[in-house]
VOVEXZA-558159 format. One record per atom (N, C-alpha, C, CB): residue in three letters; atom name; residue number from 1; z, y, x. Coordinates in pm, 1 decimal. Each point is the difference from the previous one (the first is absolute). Glycine has a CB too. Layout:
N
 residu atome num        w        v        u
    ALA    CA NUM        Z        Y        X
...
REM end
This chain:
126
 residu atome num        w        v        u
    MET     N   1  11771.1   9680.5  12376.3
    MET    CA   1   -143.9     -0.9      5.1
    MET     C   1    -48.1     94.9    110.2
    MET    CB   1    -11.1    -55.8   -246.7
    SER     N   2    -73.5      5.5    331.9
    SER    CA   2    -54.4     79.6    108.8
    SER     C   2   -123.1     77.1    -46.1
    SER    CB   2     88.5   -166.2    165.4
    LEU     N   3    -98.0    289.8   -120.9
    LEU    CA   3   -117.1     81.8    -30.4
    LEU     C   3    -97.9      4.9    116.9
    LEU    CB   3    140.9    136.1   -154.1
    LYS     N   4   -102.0   -194.8    266.4
    LYS    CA   4    -82.9      3.6    120.5
    LYS     C   4   -138.4    -57.3    -29.2
    LYS    CB   4    205.9    -20.9    144.0
    GLY     N   5   -307.6     96.9   -103.0
    GLY    CA   5   -137.4    -43.6    -19.2
    GLY     C   5    -60.1     36.9   -134.4
    GLY    CB   5     52.9   -182.5    151.3
    LYS     N   6     23.4    249.6   -235.9
    LYS    CA   6    -51.5     43.8   -130.1
    LYS     C   6    -77.5    130.7     18.3
    LYS    CB   6    194.0   -112.3   -121.6
    TYR     N   7   -268.7    148.4     17.9
    TYR    CA   7    -81.7    120.7      1.2
    TYR     C   7     39.4     89.6   -116.7
    TYR    CB   7   -189.9   -124.7    110.1
    ALA     N   8    209.3    254.7    -81.4
    ALA    CA   8     45.2     93.2   -103.6
    ALA     C   8    -83.9    127.1     -0.7
    ALA    CB   8    231.4    -92.1     21.2
    LEU     N   9   -247.4    146.0   -139.8
    LEU    CA   9    -55.7    133.6    -18.8
    LEU     C   9    102.6     79.6    -77.8
    LEU    CB   9   -241.7    -83.2      3.5
    ILE     N  10    279.1    198.8     51.5
    ILE    CA  10     93.1     89.4    -67.6
    ILE     C  10    -73.2    131.9    -20.9
    ILE    CB  10    206.8   -112.2    103.5
    THR     N  11   -233.6    148.4   -228.3
    THR    CA  11    -65.8    128.1    -22.9
    THR     C  11    100.6    112.0     26.3
    THR    CB  11   -157.9   -103.0   -171.6
    GLY     N  12    106.9    212.6    225.0
    GLY    CA  12     88.6    111.3     33.1
    GLY     C  12     91.4    -32.1    116.6
    GLY    CB  12     -8.7     70.2   -236.8
    SER     N  13    -39.5   -153.1    330.2
    SER    CA  13     88.0    -43.7    109.0
    SER     C  13    -10.9     85.8    124.7
    SER    CB  13    -19.4   -227.8    -89.0
    SER     N  14    -50.7    340.0     81.1
    SER    CA  14     -7.8     87.0    117.0
    SER     C  14    128.7     79.0     21.1
    SER    CB  14   -245.9     16.5    -34.8
    ARG     N  15    329.8     -8.7    -68.8
    ARG    CA  15    127.1     73.0     14.4
    ARG     C  15     95.4    -36.4   -113.4
    ARG    CB  15   -120.0    189.5    115.4
    GLY     N  16    240.0   -137.6   -108.5
    GLY    CA  16     98.2    -16.5   -107.2
    GLY     C  16     42.6   -143.3    -24.6
    GLY    CB  16    -96.9    199.0   -100.9
    ILE     N  17    118.1   -230.4    -25.6
    ILE    CA  17     46.7   -132.6    -39.5
    ILE     C  17   -101.2   -106.9     39.5
    ILE    CB  17    127.4    102.0   -190.5
    GLY     N  18   -255.9    -73.0    172.8
    GLY    CA  18   -103.5    -96.3     37.4
    GLY     C  18      5.1    -34.6    147.4
    GLY    CB  18   -141.8     88.7   -182.0
    ARG     N  19    163.9     12.6    266.7
    ARG    CA  19     11.7    -25.5    143.7
    ARG     C  19    121.8    -87.3     28.3
    ARG    CB  19   -112.2    220.0     50.1
    ALA     N  20    224.1   -189.7   -112.4
    ALA    CA  20    121.9    -78.8     22.1
    ALA     C  20    -22.3   -146.3    -38.5
    ALA    CB  20    140.1    205.1    -42.3
    ILE     N  21   -208.3   -228.3    -68.9
    ILE    CA  21    -30.0   -137.4    -42.3
    ILE     C  21    -90.6    -67.3    102.3
    ILE    CB  21     24.1     65.9   -242.3
    ALA     N  22   -128.3      4.5    286.2
    ALA    CA  22    -93.0    -56.0     98.3
    ALA     C  22     71.6    -37.7    129.0
    ALA    CB  22   -183.6    137.1    -99.1
    LEU     N  23    271.7    -50.4    145.9
    LEU    CA  23     69.2    -27.1    126.2
    LEU     C  23     98.8   -115.3    -13.2
    LEU    CB  23    -26.2    240.2     61.2
    LYS     N  24     93.2   -250.3   -173.7
    LYS    CA  24     92.7   -111.6    -21.9
    LYS     C  24    -76.9   -132.1     -4.2
    LYS    CB  24    157.0    152.1   -127.4
    LEU     N  25   -269.8   -153.2     56.9
    LEU    CA  25    -81.6   -121.8     -4.1
    LEU     C  25    -54.6    -34.6    138.5
    LEU    CB  25    -61.3     51.3   -238.0
    ALA     N  26     21.3     50.2    315.1
    ALA    CA  26    -49.4    -24.2    135.8
    ALA     C  26    107.7    -64.5     86.2
    ALA    CB  26   -155.1    195.7    -21.8
    GLU     N  27    279.4   -153.8      5.2
    GLU    CA  27    111.7    -61.1     73.4
    GLU     C  27     13.6   -148.6    -31.4
    GLU    CB  27    117.2    220.5     -1.8
    CYS     N  28   -161.9   -259.9   -116.9
    CYS    CA  28      6.6   -140.3    -43.0
    CYS     C  28   -124.6    -78.1     40.9
    CYS    CB  28    142.8     70.3   -192.4
    GLY     N  29   -234.1     -7.0    265.9
    GLY    CA  29   -119.2    -68.9     46.9
    GLY     C  29   -119.6      7.3    -92.3
    GLY    CB  29    151.8   -147.2    115.9
    VAL     N  30   -146.2    235.3   -214.4
    VAL    CA  30   -110.5     16.4    -94.7
    VAL     C  30   -105.1     92.9     60.5
    VAL    CB  30    156.3    -36.8   -196.8
    LYS     N  31   -282.9      2.7    182.3
    LYS    CA  31   -110.4     87.8     38.9
    LYS     C  31    -19.3    101.6   -112.7
    LYS    CB  31   -113.6   -183.5    140.2
    ILE     N  32     92.8    310.1   -103.6
    ILE    CA  32      5.9    109.4    -96.7
    ILE     C  32   -133.1     73.0    -16.0
    ILE    CB  32    239.4     25.2     56.9
    GLY     N  33   -281.4     -7.8   -181.1
    GLY    CA  33   -107.1     92.2    -34.0
    GLY     C  33     65.1    133.3    -33.0
    GLY    CB  33   -152.5   -186.4    -86.7
    VAL     N  34    129.3    286.3    170.9
    VAL    CA  34     59.7    132.5    -17.3
    VAL     C  34    -97.1     86.0    -81.4
    VAL    CB  34    129.5    -19.0    220.3
    HIS     N  35    -89.8     52.8   -341.8
    HIS    CA  35    -84.4     81.1    -87.3
    HIS     C  35     39.7    147.3      9.0
    HIS    CB  35    -29.9   -196.7   -154.8
    TYR     N  36    -71.8    282.2    152.0
    TYR    CA  36     22.6    144.4     -9.0
    TYR     C  36   -114.8     59.9    -80.6
    TYR    CB  36    125.1      6.3    223.6
    TYR     N  37   -108.0    117.7   -262.6
    TYR    CA  37   -109.1     71.7    -65.5
    TYR     C  37    -37.0    127.2     76.5
    TYR    CB  37     75.6    -92.5   -220.6
    LYS     N  38     21.9    174.0    259.5
    LYS    CA  38    -29.5    129.2     61.7
    LYS     C  38     42.1     12.8    146.0
    LYS    CB  38     23.8     94.1   -223.7
    ASN     N  39     78.9   -164.4    267.0
    ASN    CA  39     59.6     27.3    130.4
    ASN     C  39    -22.6   -115.3     97.8
    ASN    CB  39    171.9    142.0   -113.1
    ILE     N  40   -286.5   -139.7    181.1
    ILE    CA  40    -34.0   -105.9     95.9
    ILE     C  40     99.0     -4.0    116.1
    ILE    CB  40   -241.2     24.2    -62.6
    ASP     N  41    293.8     92.9    103.1
    ASP    CA  41     96.2      1.5    110.6
    ASP     C  41    126.1    -78.2    -35.8
    ASP    CB  41    -89.6    222.7     73.2
    ALA     N  42    137.8   -204.4   -194.9
    ALA    CA  42    118.3    -74.8    -44.5
    ALA     C  42    -30.8   -149.2     -7.0
    ALA    CB  42     78.8    200.0   -130.8
    ALA     N  43   -199.0   -235.2     86.7
    ALA    CA  43    -39.1   -141.2     -6.0
    ALA     C  43     -6.2    -60.0    140.1
    ALA    CB  43   -130.1     44.3   -210.5
    ASN     N  44     72.8     29.4    305.7
    ASN    CA  44     -4.3    -47.5    138.9
    ASN     C  44    139.8    -18.0     55.9
    ASN    CB  44   -218.7    115.1     31.9
    ASP     N  45    308.5    -22.4    -64.4
    ASP    CA  45    138.4     -9.9     45.9
    ASP     C  45     68.4   -123.6    -58.8
    ASP    CB  45      9.7    250.6     21.0
    THR     N  46    -32.9   -276.5   -149.0
    THR    CA  46     58.7   -118.9    -62.4
    THR     C  46    -52.7   -126.2     66.7
    THR    CB  46     22.5    123.2   -217.9
    LEU     N  47   -153.0   -130.6    241.0
    LEU    CA  47    -56.1   -118.8     64.7
    LEU     C  47     56.6    -17.7    140.6
    LEU    CB  47   -209.8     27.2   -134.9
    ALA     N  48    228.9     81.9    207.9
    ALA    CA  48     60.8     -9.1    133.5
    ALA     C  48    141.7    -56.2     -9.6
    ALA    CB  48   -139.6    195.0     78.2
    LYS     N  49    215.0   -152.1   -178.1
    LYS    CA  49    136.3    -50.3    -19.1
    LYS     C  49     -0.9   -147.1    -42.8
    LYS    CB  49     75.0    232.2    -62.0
    VAL     N  50   -174.6   -272.3    -15.8
    VAL    CA  50    -16.4   -141.7    -35.3
    VAL     C  50    -18.4    -80.9    128.1
    VAL    CB  50   -103.3     60.1   -224.8
    ARG     N  51     19.0    -12.4    313.9
    ARG    CA  51    -28.3    -70.5    125.7
    ARG     C  51    120.5      0.0     93.4
    ARG    CB  51   -240.1     63.5    -23.0
    GLU     N  52    321.7     42.2     18.2
    GLU    CA  52    124.5      1.5     77.8
    GLU     C  52     93.2   -112.8    -43.3
    GLU    CB  52    -22.2    248.3     28.3
    ARG     N  53      7.3   -292.2   -150.9
    ARG    CA  53     83.3   -108.1    -54.8
    ARG     C  53    -65.3   -136.7     20.7
    ARG    CB  53     91.4    160.0   -170.6
    ARG     N  54   -188.8   -164.6    260.0
    ARG    CA  54    -70.3   -123.1     37.3
    ARG     C  54    -75.0    -64.2   -115.5
    ARG    CB  54    172.5    -34.6    171.5
    SER     N  55   -226.3    118.9   -255.6
    SER    CA  55    -88.3    -46.1   -106.1
    SER     C  55   -132.7     72.4     18.9
    SER    CB  55    194.0    -46.1   -162.3
    ASP     N  56   -282.4     34.4     67.6
    ASP    CA  56   -129.0     67.4      9.6
    ASP     C  56    -48.9     33.4   -140.2
    ASP    CB  56    -54.9   -121.3    215.6
    GLY     N  57    -59.7    182.2   -222.5
    GLY    CA  57    -56.0     36.9   -128.5
    GLY     C  57   -120.9     88.1     16.8
    GLY    CB  57    224.0    -18.7   -101.6
    PHE     N  58   -254.6     93.5      0.6
    PHE    CA  58   -114.1     90.0      0.0
    PHE     C  58     28.5    112.3    -99.1
    PHE    CB  58   -160.6   -187.8     63.1
    ILE     N  59     75.1    289.1    -60.2
    ILE    CA  59     14.2    116.0    -87.9
    ILE     C  59   -114.4     -0.4   -100.3
    ILE    CB  59    116.4    133.5    182.0
    VAL     N  60    -85.0    -99.6   -305.7
    VAL    CA  60   -101.9      9.4   -104.1
    VAL     C  60     23.9    126.2    -83.1
    VAL    CB  60    -22.7   -253.0     -7.5
    ARG     N  61    -84.9    325.5    -20.8
    ARG    CA  61      9.0    123.1    -79.2
    ARG     C  61    -52.8    -26.7   -140.2
    ARG    CB  61    -26.4    142.8    207.6
    ALA     N  62     97.8    -93.1   -308.0
    ALA    CA  62    -46.1    -11.9   -138.6
    ALA     C  62     75.4     98.7    -87.7
    ALA    CB  62    -56.5   -243.3     35.0
    ASP     N  63    -13.0    293.1   -135.6
    ASP    CA  63     60.8     82.6   -103.9
    ASP     C  63     39.8    -94.2   -113.0
    ASP    CB  63   -138.2    207.8     62.5
    VAL     N  64    268.2   -225.2    -84.6
    VAL    CA  64     46.6    -95.5   -101.6
    VAL     C  64    -25.7     48.2   -142.2
    VAL    CB  64    173.6    -74.7    160.3
    ASN     N  65   -230.6    193.8   -175.9
    ASN    CA  65    -41.7     47.2   -132.0
    ASN     C  65   -143.0    -43.5    -33.4
    ASN    CB  65    153.9    195.6     26.4
    ARG     N  66   -223.0   -253.2     71.8
    ARG    CA  66   -140.5    -38.5    -19.1
    ARG     C  66    -15.3   -151.9      6.4
    ARG    CB  66    -74.5    219.1    100.2
    THR     N  67     26.0   -275.8   -207.8
    THR    CA  67    -17.2   -144.8     -9.2
    THR     C  67    -87.5    -52.9    112.9
    THR    CB  67     27.1     15.3   -247.6
    ASP     N  68   -136.8     52.4    277.6
    ASP    CA  68    -89.5    -45.5    106.9
    ASP     C  68     69.7      0.6    135.5
    ASP    CB  68   -194.6     87.4   -129.8
    ASP     N  69    277.9     12.7    155.0
    ASP    CA  69     75.2      5.3    125.4
    ASP     C  69     97.8   -116.5     10.0
    ASP    CB  69    -22.6    249.6      1.7
    ILE     N  70     89.3   -280.6   -110.7
    ILE    CA  70     96.2   -110.9      0.7
    ILE     C  70    -72.6   -131.0     28.3
    ILE    CB  70    148.7    122.6   -163.6
    ARG     N  71   -260.3   -143.7     96.4
    ARG    CA  71    -77.7   -122.8     23.5
    ARG     C  71    -49.5     -6.1    144.2
    ARG    CB  71    -70.2     -1.7   -241.6
    GLY     N  72     23.6    113.8    293.8
    GLY    CA  72    -43.6      4.6    139.3
    GLY     C  72    113.6    -30.0     96.2
    GLY    CB  72   -172.8    165.6    -64.7
    MET     N  73    291.0   -113.4     34.1
    MET    CA  73    117.3    -26.8     82.8
    MET     C  73     31.0   -149.5      1.2
    MET    CB  73     90.9    229.2    -52.2
    MET     N  74    -95.2   -291.8    -64.9
    MET    CA  74     30.5   -142.7     -8.3
    MET     C  74   -106.9    -83.0     71.0
    MET    CB  74    119.0     39.4   -217.6
    ASP     N  75   -244.1      1.9    210.4
    ASP    CA  75   -106.3    -68.7     74.2
    ASP     C  75     23.9     10.9    150.2
    ASP    CB  75   -162.1     47.5   -186.4
    HIS     N  76    204.9     70.9    230.4
    HIS    CA  76     29.7     20.9    142.0
    HIS     C  76    114.2    -92.0     44.7
    HIS    CB  76    -77.4    240.3    -18.0
    VAL     N  77    179.5   -251.6    -64.7
    VAL    CA  77    113.6    -88.6     31.2
    VAL     C  77    -48.6   -144.0     14.0
    VAL    CB  77    158.2    153.5   -124.3
    LYS     N  78   -241.4   -197.6     32.3
    LYS    CA  78    -52.6   -137.4      6.3
    LYS     C  78    -80.4    -22.5    127.1
    LYS    CB  78     -6.9     -7.5   -249.6
    SER     N  79    -72.2    107.9    290.0
    SER    CA  79    -80.1    -16.5    121.3
    SER     C  79     86.4     -0.5    125.7
    SER    CB  79   -190.5    111.2   -116.1
    GLU     N  80    300.4    -37.0    115.6
    GLU    CA  80     89.6      4.7    116.3
    GLU     C  80     92.2   -121.2      7.3
    GLU    CB  80     -8.8    248.1    -11.1
    PHE     N  81     69.6   -282.8   -101.8
    PHE    CA  81    102.7   -104.1     -2.2
    PHE     C  81    -50.7   -134.7    -50.3
    PHE    CB  81    165.3    179.1    -35.3
    GLY     N  82   -266.4   -177.7    -48.4
    GLY    CA  82    -46.0   -124.1    -60.9
    GLY     C  82     75.6    -35.5   -126.8
    GLY    CB  82    -63.5    -76.7    225.1
    LYS     N  83    185.1    125.3   -234.8
    LYS    CA  83     83.1    -21.9   -118.6
    LYS     C  83    107.9    106.8     -3.6
    LYS    CB  83    -44.6   -249.9      3.6
    LEU     N  84    117.7    255.4   -112.6
    LEU    CA  84    110.2     94.7    -13.9
    LEU     C  84    116.8    -72.9    -63.4
    LEU    CB  84   -158.2    197.4    -21.6
    ASP     N  85    271.7   -197.0     91.2
    ASP    CA  85    119.4    -68.6    -50.2
    ASP     C  85     95.2     93.9    -73.2
    ASP    CB  85    -22.0   -160.6    187.8
    ILE     N  86     26.8    286.4   -142.4
    ILE    CA  86     96.1     96.9    -53.6
    ILE     C  86    -74.9    128.6    -32.7
    ILE    CB  86    191.8   -101.4    134.4
    PHE     N  87   -173.7    149.8   -257.1
    PHE    CA  87    -60.3    127.0    -40.3
    PHE     C  87    109.0     88.1    -58.4
    PHE    CB  87   -224.6   -109.7    -44.6
    VAL     N  88    243.6    228.4    105.3
    VAL    CA  88     98.1     96.6    -48.8
    VAL     C  88    -76.2    124.8    -44.4
    VAL    CB  88    183.7    -90.4    154.9
    SER     N  89   -182.7    115.8   -283.9
    SER    CA  89    -67.8    116.7    -56.2
    SER     C  89     98.9    116.6     -0.2
    SER    CB  89   -152.7   -145.8   -145.0
    ASN     N  90    148.2    224.3    251.0
    ASN    CA  90     99.3    104.5     22.7
    ASN     C  90    -57.2    141.7    -10.4
    ASN    CB  90    119.4   -160.5    145.6
    ALA     N  91   -249.5    177.8   -125.0
    ALA    CA  91    -59.6    133.9      5.6
    ALA     C  91     10.2     71.4   -134.1
    ALA    CB  91   -156.5    -80.1    177.1
    ARG     N  92    164.3    211.5   -168.2
    ARG    CA  92      1.3     84.2   -118.6
    ARG     C  92    -64.6    132.8     37.2
    ARG    CB  92    210.2   -112.5    -92.1
    PRO     N  93   -266.1    182.0     -5.1
    PRO    CA  93    -64.5    127.5     31.4
    PRO     C  93    101.2    104.5     45.9
    PRO    CB  93   -177.5    -52.8   -167.3
    GLU     N  94    130.1    145.0    247.7
    GLU    CA  94     86.6    108.1     48.0
    GLU     C  94    -25.7    128.9    -76.2
    GLU    CB  94      4.6   -105.9    225.9
    ILE     N  95    -45.9     94.7   -348.5
    ILE    CA  95    -28.9    120.0    -78.4
    ILE     C  95    123.8     42.1    -78.0
    ILE    CB  95   -242.4    -66.6    -18.1
    PRO     N  96    273.6    195.2     17.8
    PRO    CA  96    120.5     46.6    -69.7
    PRO     C  96      0.6    -35.9   -148.4
    PRO    CB  96     12.7    185.6    163.6
    GLU     N  97   -130.5   -189.0   -224.3
    GLU    CA  97     -8.9    -29.3   -142.9
    GLU     C  97     51.6   -139.5    -34.7
    GLU    CB  97   -194.8    153.4    -11.6
    PHE     N  98    195.1   -242.2    108.3
    PHE    CA  98     45.9   -137.0    -21.7
    PHE     C  98    147.4     -2.6    -40.3
    PHE    CB  98   -169.1    -81.8    166.7
    TYR     N  99    240.5    186.4   -132.2
    TYR    CA  99    145.0      2.9    -21.0
    TYR     C  99     42.9     90.6   -114.9
    TYR    CB  99     25.4    -46.1    240.8
    LYS     N 100   -114.0     77.0   -331.3
    LYS    CA 100     35.6     84.8   -114.4
    LYS     C 100     79.1    -80.3   -102.7
    LYS    CB 100   -205.9    140.5     37.5
    PRO     N 101    289.5    -72.0   -115.7
    PRO    CA 101     70.5    -66.9   -110.1
    PRO     C 101   -100.8    -53.4   -102.0
    PRO    CB 101    200.8    150.9     33.3
    PRO     N 102   -167.8   -257.4   -103.9
    PRO    CA 102    -93.5    -62.1    -94.9
    PRO     C 102    -60.5     96.5   -101.5
    PRO    CB 102    130.3   -205.8     28.0
    MET     N 103    -54.9    302.2    -74.5
    MET    CA 103    -52.6     91.7   -101.5
    MET     C 103    -96.8    103.0     57.8
    MET    CB 103    211.2    -31.7   -126.6
    GLU     N 104   -218.9     41.6    259.5
    GLU    CA 104    -87.6     98.2     64.1
    GLU     C 104   -123.4    -62.1     64.8
    GLU    CB 104    200.7    138.5     38.8
    ILE     N 105   -201.5   -267.3    -19.0
    ILE    CA 105   -109.4    -64.4     72.6
    ILE     C 105   -125.5     -9.8    -87.5
    ILE    CB 105    168.1   -130.4    135.2
    GLN     N 106   -281.6    153.1    -73.9
    GLN    CA 106   -128.8     -9.8    -69.3
    GLN     C 106    -51.7   -144.1      8.1
    GLN    CB 106    -52.1    243.5     53.4
    VAL     N 107    -37.9   -279.3   -142.6
    VAL    CA 107    -54.5   -136.4     -3.6
    VAL     C 107    -66.6    -35.5    133.0
    VAL    CB 107    -34.8     21.0   -248.6
    GLU     N 108    -39.5     71.7    308.5
    GLU    CA 108    -67.0    -26.1    127.3
    GLU     C 108    101.5    -30.2    110.0
    GLU    CB 108   -188.9    150.0    -69.8
    GLN     N 109    300.1    -77.8     69.6
    GLN    CA 109    104.8    -24.0     98.7
    GLN     C 109     64.2   -136.4    -23.4
    GLN    CB 109     42.3    247.8     17.9
    TRP     N 110    -22.1   -281.5   -143.9
    TRP    CA 110     55.9   -130.7    -35.0
    TRP     C 110    -93.2   -111.2     49.5
    TRP    CB 110    115.0     99.9   -203.2
    GLN     N 111   -246.5    -80.8    184.3
    GLN    CA 111    -96.7   -100.6     44.5
    GLN     C 111      6.2    -18.3    151.4
    GLN    CB 111   -148.6     58.0   -194.0
    GLN     N 112    164.9     51.4    268.4
    GLN    CA 112     13.0    -11.4    145.4
    GLN     C 112    123.5    -81.3     35.7
    GLN    CB 112   -116.5    220.7     29.6
    ALA     N 113    224.5   -196.0    -99.0
    ALA    CA 113    123.5    -74.7     25.9
    ALA     C 113    -20.8   -148.2    -28.3
    ALA    CB 113    136.8    203.0    -57.2
    ILE     N 114   -198.2   -235.0    -55.3
    ILE    CA 114    -25.1   -139.4    -36.4
    ILE     C 114    -95.3    -65.2     99.7
    ILE    CB 114     38.0     55.9   -242.1
    ASN     N 115   -146.3     14.6    277.1
    ASN    CA 115    -96.9    -56.7     93.9
    ASN     C 115     61.2    -26.6    136.1
    ASN    CB 115   -179.9    119.1   -121.2
    SER     N 116    261.6    -26.5    169.1
    SER    CA 116     55.9    -15.5    134.4
    SER     C 116    109.5   -105.4      5.2
    SER    CB 116    -54.9    237.7     43.9
    GLN     N 117    114.4   -268.9   -155.0
    GLN    CA 117    109.3    -97.1     -0.9
    GLN     C 117    -43.6   -132.5    -62.5
    GLN    CB 117    164.0    189.1    -13.5
    ALA     N 118   -186.2   -190.3   -115.3
    ALA    CA 118    -28.0   -125.3    -70.7
    ALA     C 118   -137.8    -57.0     33.8
    ALA    CB 118    148.1     79.1   -183.6
    THR     N 119   -251.1      3.2    181.3
    THR    CA 119   -134.2    -50.6     28.0
    THR     C 119    -11.7    -45.0    144.7
    THR    CB 119    -93.5    151.8   -175.2
    ALA     N 120    149.0    -74.8    268.2
    ALA    CA 120     -2.9    -39.8    140.8
    ALA     C 120     72.9   -132.4     20.3
    ALA    CB 120    -10.0    241.5     67.9
    PHE     N 121    122.2   -259.2   -135.1
    PHE    CA 121     73.1   -126.1     10.2
    PHE     C 121    -83.5   -115.7    -54.8
    PHE    CB 121    217.3    124.9    -20.3
    LEU     N 122   -275.4   -106.8    -97.1
    LEU    CA 122    -79.8   -105.6    -62.3
    LEU     C 122   -115.6    -42.7     89.9
    LEU    CB 122     62.1     89.4   -225.1
    LEU     N 123   -139.9      6.0    273.5
    LEU    CA 123   -114.5    -33.6     84.4
    LEU     C 123     43.5    -60.8    132.4
    LEU    CB 123   -128.1    184.3   -107.0
    GLY     N 124    238.1   -136.0    161.4
    GLY    CA 124     51.2    -57.7    123.9
    GLY     C 124     47.8   -142.1    -18.1
    GLY    CB 124     64.1    226.2     71.9
    ALA     N 125      1.5   -251.8   -182.3
    ALA    CA 125     52.5   -134.5    -26.7
    ALA     C 125   -111.7    -99.8    -28.9
    ALA    CB 125    209.1    103.5    -88.9
    GLN     N 126   -319.6    -55.0     32.3
    GLN    CA 126   -111.3    -90.3    -29.9
    GLN     C 126    -67.8    -44.5    126.9
    GLN    CB 126    -33.4    111.6   -219.2
REM end
């Protein structure tokens, strides 16, 4: 199956695993929505690397802990691409509390974890 001409959004694709996924998809001819929250320089670098692979895309900023931001991100994707073929929900918060053992985590921290992972995935998939 060819991926050439498909459209993808990878959350957290400005660096790390998300960037690696974005670059691999770009090599296959997929147009990439590069998501970031805090580091625009890393997002610009990822988009430049996407273009080095003879693909294209755009950058979108959103806090995956905020429902309105996720919806805005998806609206931006629709306006840029017209459709979305591939959605990778990769972003996660960079807060130390996110990594506490289960017996030490507070309900608010748990909610952030759920919002950034499960809720972001649900809204993105819809």
